[in-house]
C-alpha positions in Angstrom: -0.7 -25.5 14.3 -3.0 -23.1 12.2 -0.1 -21.2 10.3 0.9 -25.0 9.3 -2.1 -26.1 8.0 -3.5 -22.9 6.5 0.1 -21.7 4.6 -1.2 -20.0 1.2 0.8 -21.5 -1.8 1.3 -18.0 -3.0 3.9 -17.3 -0.4 6.0 -20.1 -1.3 7.2 -22.9 0.8 6.1 -23.0 4.3 8.6 -22.2 7.0 6.7 -23.9 9.4 7.1 -27.1 8.4 10.1 -29.6 9.1 11.2 -32.1 6.5 13.0 -34.9 8.0 15.6 -37.0 6.2 15.4 -40.6 7.2 19.0 -42.3 7.1 18.8 -45.8 8.3 21.7 -47.0 10.6 22.4 -50.6 10.7 25.4 -53.0 10.5 25.3 -56.4 9.6 27.6 -59.4 10.5 26.7 -63.1 9.1 26.6 -65.5 11.7 28.4 -69.0 11.2 26.4 -71.5 9.6 24.4 -73.9 12.2 25.4 -77.4 12.3 22.9 -79.9 11.1 20.5 -81.5 13.6 20.4 -85.0 14.7 16.8 -85.5 13.1 18.1 -83.9 9.8 20.9 -86.1 9.5 18.5 -89.0 9.9 16.1 -87.7 7.2 19.1 -87.1 4.9 20.1 -90.7 5.2 16.6 -92.2 4.8 15.9 -89.8 1.8 19.2 -90.9 0.1 18.4 -94.6 0.7 15.2 -94.6 -0.7 16.6 -92.9 -4.0 19.1 -95.6 -4.3 16.2 -98.2 -3.8 16.4 -99.1 -0.3 16.6 -97.7 3.4 19.9 -97.2 4.9 21.2 -100.4 7.0 21.7 -98.4 10.3 19.7 -95.5 11.2 20.8 -94.0 14.5 17.8 -93.5 17.0 17.0 -90.2 18.2 18.5 -89.8 21.7 15.9 -90.9 24.5 15.5 -89.5 28.2 15.5 -90.2 30.6 13.3 -87.1 31.3 13.2 -86.1 34.7 10.4 -83.9 35.9 11.6 -80.6 37.2 11.5 -80.3 41.3 10.6 -77.0 42.6 13.4 -76.1 45.0 12.5 -74.9 48.5 12.7 -71.2 48.9 14.2 -69.6 52.2 12.3 -67.6 54.5 12.0 -63.8 53.6 14.6 -62.3 55.8 17.2 -59.2 55.2 17.2 -55.6 55.0 15.7 -53.7 52.1 16.2 -50.1 51.1 13.4 -48.2 49.8 12.3 -44.5 49.3 8.7 -43.7 48.9 6.6 -41.1 50.5 4.0 -42.7 52.8 0.9 -40.5 51.5 1.8 -41.3 47.8 2.2 -45.0 48.2 -1.4 -45.0 50.2 -2.9 -43.0 47.1 -2.1 -45.9 44.8 -4.3 -48.7 43.9 -2.9 -52.2 45.4 -2.2 -53.1 41.6 -0.2 -50.0 41.1 1.9 -50.3 44.1 2.5 -54.1 43.5 3.6 -53.1 39.9 6.0 -50.1 40.7 7.2 -50.3 44.3 10.7 -51.8 44.6 12.9 -52.7 47.3 16.6 -53.1 46.8 18.5 -55.5 49.1 21.2 -53.7 51.3 24.8 -54.8 51.0 24.5 -56.5 48.0 26.1 -55.4 44.7 23.1 -55.9 42.2 22.5 -54.0 38.7 18.9 -53.8 39.3 16.2 -53.6 42.1 15.1 -56.9 43.7 11.7 -55.4 43.3 9.7 -58.7 44.1 10.6 -60.9 46.8 9.8 -64.1 44.7 13.1 -65.6 45.6 11.9 -66.1 49.3 8.9 -68.1 50.8 6.2 -65.6 51.5 5.1 -65.5 55.1 3.1 -63.4 57.5 5.0 -60.2 58.7 4.5 -58.3 61.9 5.5 -54.5 61.9 4.7 -51.7 64.9 3.8 -48.6 63.5 5.2 -46.1 66.1 6.3 -43.1 64.6 5.2 -40.2 65.1 2.7 -41.5 67.5 2.2 -41.6 71.4 0.1 -44.8 70.8 1.5 -47.1 68.3 -0.5 -50.1 66.0 0.7 -53.7 65.8 -0.1 -54.6 62.3 -0.1 -58.3 60.7 0.2 -58.5 57.1 -0.6 -61.7 55.5 0.5 -62.8 52.2 -1.4 -61.6 49.2 -3.5 -64.4 47.5 -4.0 -64.2 43.5 -6.8 -66.2 41.7 -6.4 -66.1 38.1 -9.5 -66.0 35.7 -10.2 -69.2 33.3 -8.1 -69.3 30.4 -10.4 -68.5 27.3 -7.6 -69.3 25.0 -7.1 -72.9 26.1 -11.1 -73.1 26.5 -10.3 -74.1 30.1 -12.2 -73.5 33.4 -9.6 -74.3 35.8 -8.2 -71.4 38.2 -4.8 -71.0 39.3 -4.0 -69.6 42.5 -0.7 -67.9 43.9 0.4 -66.6 46.9 2.9 -63.8 47.3 4.5 -61.2 49.3 5.8 -58.2 47.5 7.3 -55.0 48.8 4.7 -52.9 46.8 1.8 -55.0 48.7 3.4 -54.8 52.2 4.3 -51.1 51.9 0.8 -50.3 50.6 -0.7 -52.1 53.6 1.1 -50.1 55.8 0.6 -46.7 54.2 -3.2 -47.6 54.3 -3.1 -48.0 57.9 -0.9 -44.8 58.3 -3.9 -43.1 56.5 -6.1 -44.6 58.8 -4.1 -43.6 61.9 -4.1 -39.9 60.9 -7.7 -39.7 60.2 -8.1 -40.8 63.9 -5.0 -38.5 65.0 -6.5 -37.6 68.4 -6.7 -41.4 69.4 -3.2 -42.1 68.6 -1.5 -38.9 69.5 0.0 -38.0 66.2 2.6 -35.3 66.8 5.0 -33.3 65.0 4.6 -34.4 61.4 1.8 -34.4 58.7 1.1 -37.6 56.7 3.2 -36.1 53.7 6.4 -35.8 55.6 6.7 -39.5 56.3 8.8 -41.6 54.0 9.6 -45.4 53.9 13.3 -45.7 53.8 14.6 -48.8 55.0 12.8 -52.5 55.8 14.4 -55.1 58.0 12.9 -58.5 58.2 13.9 -60.4 61.0 14.1 -64.5 61.1 10.9 -64.6 63.3 8.8 -62.5 60.7 8.9 -59.2 62.9 9.8 -56.2 60.6 11.8 -53.2 61.8 10.4 -50.4 59.6 12.3 -47.1 59.4 10.4 -44.1 58.9 12.2 -40.8 58.0 10.7 -37.4 57.8 
């Protein structure tokens, strides 16, 4: 960097500089002209009628309703098998917000192009999971849905708060990972054997109809 900034002019062109040539690369294709809207046609008829000394005899009214309020469809309960691949210790080292944003799960045996990372298509509910590996004395953990509360909106100058109940794979696995972290700190109490915390990996989550989770932990 010093040679780049302090190159003396007496030595000629600076060999450390790089002159880039900018070549815009784009193609353009004209789209077909859009059709006139109903309101534009009515306005055109009115203007032409006024110019001729009167209003058009018949002006078609704008189409009216009926307007139906959108009804939120009831979501199915959260069930199924989901593939994941995260180190337990790494997930435990995240904040809850980070885990919720970055930890994804892909539904097994479904050909999808992207991860179904957030379980928004399912009704959130409490999940039971037994943490037994690699322990002599297991722990049964109940993970309840996460409740989010938004702050009042300053833009609309309102003071209303909105509350949202969610169960996401990031939140669920973070809760389990933090429990593993606590267990390993009290390893003598639970009889941890064979593997350090960094050896453990989340690999598969199977959620049964009754809310019990079969959690496969690899090592």
